C-alpha positions, 0 to 999 in steps of 0.5 A: 491065130488068136485064140479067145477064151469063151464068154464067162456066163457060166460061173463056178457054182457050189452044189451038193454031189450025188452022195450028199443029195442021197443022204438029204433025200433019204431024210427028206422022203422019211419026213414027207411020209411022216407028214412033216415036209411037203416041199423043197428047193435048192439053190447053187449059189457062188459061195454056198449050196442050200437045200430048203425045206417047206412044210408048205410051198407059199412059206418061208422054209422050215430048215435050211441045210447048207454047204460052205466048202470055204469052211471046211477046215474050220467049224465044218462045211455043213450046217443046219439052219432053223426057220428063226435063223438060228444054227441047229448043228454044223459039222464036218459030216452030213449024216451027223449034222442031219441027225438033229432033224432026225430026232424030230421024227421020233415021237412017243406013241402012246397006246 
């Protein structure tokens, strides 16, 4: 009997796991409550997973939170990229990398 493998229509893609999404969505919820962010998009590609944050739906993303597993042993697999393409923070721990965005949530309140 000749066995054939199933068609390779579903390729392996990189995605965020439940813990990573929990950390990202926690920050997202705080930023939405502060009125800074309004929408997001998730892309699962062959070599990276991307969480894009938007102020308005029809705009370019304000920030991109990317996961690149092939950089795990180098400079870290998590990176936050700004609107202009500048890398704001890179590292091995997602919570530490996202602190660069949490600082933007803090504002000085004058009486």
